[in-house]
Structure formats: C-alpha cells, structure tokens
C-alpha positions in Angstrom: 86.8 21.8 5.3 88.2 18.7 4.5 87.8 17.0 0.8 84.1 16.7 -0.2 82.5 13.2 0.3 82.1 11.3 -2.7 78.5 10.0 -2.7 79.8 6.5 -3.7 81.6 6.9 -0.1 78.5 8.4 1.7 78.2 7.1 5.3 74.5 7.4 5.3 73.3 5.8 2.0 74.2 2.4 3.4 72.3 2.6 6.5 69.2 0.4 6.6 67.0 3.4 7.4 67.6 4.5 3.7 66.4 3.3 0.5 69.4 1.7 -1.4 70.2 3.8 -4.7 70.7 2.2 -8.1 73.8 2.8 -10.2 72.2 5.5 -12.1 70.7 7.1 -9.4 74.1 7.4 -7.7 75.9 8.8 -10.9 73.1 11.3 -11.1 73.6 12.0 -7.4 77.5 12.8 -8.2 76.6 15.3 -11.0 73.8 17.0 -9.0 75.8 17.8 -5.5 77.7 20.8 -6.1 79.9 20.8 -2.9 79.7 20.8 0.9 79.2 23.3 3.8 80.2 23.5 7.1 78.0 25.6 9.5 79.2 25.8 12.9 77.0 25.1 16.2 74.7 28.1 16.6 74.9 29.1 12.8 71.9 29.5 10.6 71.5 27.1 7.6 68.5 29.1 6.8 66.7 32.3 7.8 63.1 32.6 7.7 62.0 35.1 5.1 65.5 34.9 3.0 66.4 33.3 -0.2 68.6 30.3 -0.5 70.5 29.5 -3.6 70.7 25.7 -2.5 69.0 22.8 -1.2 70.8 20.8 1.4 71.1 17.3 2.7 72.4 16.9 6.3 75.6 14.8 6.3 76.5 15.1 10.0 75.3 17.1 12.7 71.9 18.1 14.4 69.8 21.1 13.8 66.5 22.6 14.9 63.8 24.2 12.4 61.6 26.9 13.9 59.3 30.1 13.1 59.6 33.1 14.6 56.1 34.7 15.4 55.4 38.6 14.9 55.2 38.7 18.9 58.9 37.6 18.7 58.5 34.1 20.2 59.7 31.2 18.8 58.1 27.8 17.7 60.3 25.0 16.9 58.6 22.6 14.5 61.0 19.7 13.9 64.4 18.6 14.7 66.7 17.6 11.8 68.8 14.9 11.7 71.6 13.4 9.2 70.0 12.5 6.0 67.2 15.0 6.2 66.4 17.6 3.2 66.8 21.2 4.2 65.6 24.1 1.9 63.0 22.7 -0.1 60.4 25.4 0.5 63.1 28.0 -0.5 63.8 26.0 -3.3 60.2 26.1 -4.6 58.5 29.0 -3.2 61.6 31.6 -3.3 62.3 32.2 0.4 62.5 30.2 3.5 59.3 30.1 5.5 61.3 29.0 8.8 64.8 29.1 10.3 67.1 26.1 10.6 69.8 26.5 13.3 72.5 24.1 13.8 72.6 22.6 17.2 76.1 20.9 16.4 78.8 21.4 13.7 76.6 20.3 10.9 78.1 19.3 7.5 75.6 19.8 4.4 75.6 18.4 0.9 74.8 21.4 -1.3 72.4 21.2 -4.4 71.6 23.9 -6.8 67.8 25.3 -6.1 67.6 25.8 -10.1 68.5 22.4 -10.6 65.1 20.9 -9.1 63.4 21.6 -12.2 65.7 19.4 -14.3 65.7 16.7 -11.5 61.8 16.6 -12.3 62.5 16.5 -16.2 65.2 14.1 -16.2 65.2 11.9 -13.6 61.8 11.1 -12.4 62.6 8.4 -9.9 64.9 11.0 -8.2 62.0 13.6 -8.2 59.5 11.0 -6.9 62.0 10.6 -3.9 61.7 14.5 -3.2 58.0 14.2 -3.3 58.3 11.3 -0.9 60.3 13.4 1.5 58.2 16.2 1.4 55.1 14.0 1.9 56.8 12.5 4.9 57.6 16.0 6.6 54.0 16.9 6.2 52.9 13.5 8.0 55.4 14.2 10.7 54.0 17.7 11.3 50.5 16.5 11.2 51.9 13.8 14.1 53.1 16.8 15.9 49.9 18.8 15.6 48.3 15.8 17.1 50.5 15.4 20.0 50.2 19.2 21.1 46.5 18.6 20.9 45.9 15.0 22.6 48.8 14.2 24.5 49.3 15.8 28.0 52.5 17.5 29.0 54.3 14.2 30.3 53.1 12.2 27.0 54.4 15.0 24.8 58.0 14.8 26.2 57.9 11.0 26.3 57.0 11.1 22.5 59.8 13.4 21.6 62.2 11.8 23.4 61.3 8.3 22.0 61.4 9.8 18.5 64.8 11.2 18.6 66.0 8.1 20.2 64.5 6.0 17.3 65.9 8.1 14.7 69.5 8.5 16.1 69.7 4.7 16.8 68.6 3.9 13.2 71.1 6.3 12.1 73.8 4.4 13.7 74.5 6.8 16.6 74.0 4.6 19.5 76.9 4.3 21.8 77.1 2.5 25.1 73.3 2.6 25.5 73.1 6.2 24.5 72.7 8.7 21.8 73.9 12.3 21.4 71.6 14.8 22.7 72.9 18.3 22.3 69.5 19.8 22.3 68.7 22.3 25.1 65.1 21.9 27.2 64.5 25.4 25.7 64.4 23.5 22.4 61.9 20.8 23.9 59.8 23.3 25.4 59.6 25.3 22.2 58.6 22.3 20.2 56.1 21.1 22.7 53.9 24.2 23.8 55.6 23.9 27.4 57.6 26.1 29.8 61.2 25.3 30.3 60.5 24.9 34.1 57.5 22.1 33.3 59.9 20.4 30.7 62.5 20.1 33.4 60.2 18.9 35.8 58.9 16.2 33.8 62.5 15.3 32.5 63.3 14.8 36.1 60.0 12.5 36.9 60.9 10.3 33.8 64.3 9.9 35.1 63.1 9.0 38.9 60.5 6.6 37.3 63.3 4.7 35.7 62.5 5.4 32.0 65.1 8.1 30.6 67.9 10.0 31.5 69.5 13.0 29.9 73.2 13.8 31.1 76.1 15.1 29.7 74.4 16.0 26.2 73.5 12.4 26.0 70.2 10.5 25.9 70.0 7.2 27.7 66.9 5.1 27.0 66.3 3.1 30.2 63.0 1.6 29.4 62.1 2.1 25.7 58.9 0.0 26.1 57.6 1.9 29.1 58.4 5.3 27.7 56.8 4.3 24.5 53.5 3.1 26.2 53.7 6.3 28.2 54.1 8.2 25.2 50.8 6.4 23.5 53.2 4.9 20.6 53.4 1.4 19.0 57.0 -0.4 19.2 57.2 0.3 15.4 60.7 0.8 13.7 61.6 3.9 11.7 60.1 4.1 8.1 62.6 3.5 5.3 63.1 6.6 3.5 64.9 7.9 0.4 68.1 10.2 0.7 69.1 12.9 -1.7 
C-alpha cells in the first residue's frame, strides 16, 4: 500500500459533484480518518451478518452492494462509486445487513465506527452530512423499487446505464467518450430482476439502435438524450453531495 492520502490532497473533494469542505471540516476530517485499506477485485469490503470496526469512504474503485436471500439467491441493491460511504449500517446496527464486494481494486478511507457518536456530539455539520448521505441512499433505493415495479426490462437497463454513466462522468472518469464499466451482465441482471440472457439481448438491441455500447470493460454513451428518454428520465445533472 502506498502512502496514505492526506485529506488536503484528496482527488475527490474538489470535484463539482461534492460539496466543498470548510477549513474546520477538513481539519476534523484529517483527525477522524484512521488510514486506508486496499481491497483487491473480487474481495469483500463488508460481509452480510458480520460486524465491522470501521466506516469507509471509497477513494478509488468500484463495487456492488448485495443481499443474499435464504434461498441463496443474490440481489444487487446498488452500485458503489468513488465518494460513496460504506458501512454505516454496521456502524449503527452492529452488523452489516448486506455484502459489499469490490469489482475493481478498491482503495478505502477508513474511519472508526465508535467515532460516529463523537461526530454527532462534537461536529454537527459533519453529522448532518452523514444524515444527508443516508437520506440520499434511501431515496435511491426508493427509485430502484419504482424502476423494478414500473419500468419494463428495456427501460430498466437503460435507467441503470444512464445512472452509471452520469455518476462516472460527474466523477471525472470519462475518457474519449467512454467510462469504466467493469460490472458483469450478471451484476446488472441481479440488480434489475432480469435473467442474464434477457439482459444480454437488451444490451445488444440498445447497441443496434445506436444508443449505447459496452465493450472492453468500457461503457460508451452513443445517444445520451435518446437513452434517457427510453429510461423515462429527465436530463438532470447529478445532485451535489457531501463527502465524508
């Protein structure tokens, strides 16, 4: 593991996607951070049902959150991007209620779980940011439920691809008209309640219609307005959000 990134030099916090920190907030952040952890691709960051001594902010890399049902089936509940907070549930409830698995090599900023209470007591602005992050995650899960219930298979996949594209562009990860797409079709199908075969057919059809292309672990947006219309989405930008 290379040297730990100082919060002053964080490559994420200056992105337009994130609310700027004040000097006091940066100083607190530097004290709150305990280090960094590298999780290789395929490794688990959190495991459903197990406790975790830390909260994490994803500094780099991509991951998926999933729940394993009693039948052994997996439901992907969200995709995890740089800047996302991981482990809040285990920090509050004592154990993780889902598994988070790194899809690429992932670097995590680590924060002590027992420091959450100090955060609320001694630094209310940062505690409010933590609450805001939790509220946004709840809103996204509600949108996901609405997608599964009201969008057809093609619209679901279009919605997911637009969401991923917009977030990665907002993070400055676009290069030559493409963004990283290390997720498997299995991840998409598990997230959207579809079979892998159906997911593959829809992606091929979207490419044939000149809307989007996935190749070489990259996602190329050929027609952003057209894919957004198909997904029943407005052409809004990503909401500005705090980062812990």
